[in-house]
C-alpha positions, 0 to 999 in steps of 0.5 A: 760097473766098477768103482774106486773108493779112496779111504784116507786113514790116519790110525784113528778109530774113526778112520778105521770105521770109515774103512769098514764102511767102505769095505761094505760098499765093495760089491764086485771084484773089479771094485777097488779101495785105495788106502791113503795116508798123509804124513809129514805134518808133525815134527819128528821126536828128538829121540828118534831123530838122534837114533836115525843119525846114530844109525846113519839112516840115509835121507832126511830124518823126517821122511824116514820117520814118516815112512815108519808111521805110514807103514804101521798105519797102512798095515793096520788098514790092510789087515782090516780089509783082509778081515772083510775078505777084500784083497783088491786094494792099493796103498798110497802115501802122500806128504804134506797138508792132508785135505788138499792131498786127499782131494788131489789123490782122489782126482788123480785116481779117478775115484768115484768117492772118498770115504773119510772119518769125521774125526782123526788124530788132529788136535784142537785146531780142527775145531777152530780152523775146520776139520780135514773131513770138512775141507775134503768135502769142500775140495773134492771133485767126487762124492764124499761120505763122512763116517761118524 
């Protein structure tokens, strides 16, 4: 029986370790990993915003910046999966609040599980308000494996 695993990555080492763990769970060619990155919860640096304006980049500068960041993060994840000899995967970019969007994406993809790193690139607020992985565990409608 095939399985679908959603792996949210944010460029942190912990997220990449979660991706390595998810890759070990893949047993058949029918199994699928969905690499998910959530962007848009950080401000665009003034220098980049100025560059995008000078270069007449279409669309909101925040979205262009987010797309650049997402592309780099996903490229790193793809390379990691290829090192594990996994070529059956999809990528997904969402914009907004990470925990809610991770749980929603897993539900929309009919995922069997989410494999998430215990620590991402978040700031100290995670210690006060709760981590993304903790929130995902609470919100998800499927199994959640948290990797330290």
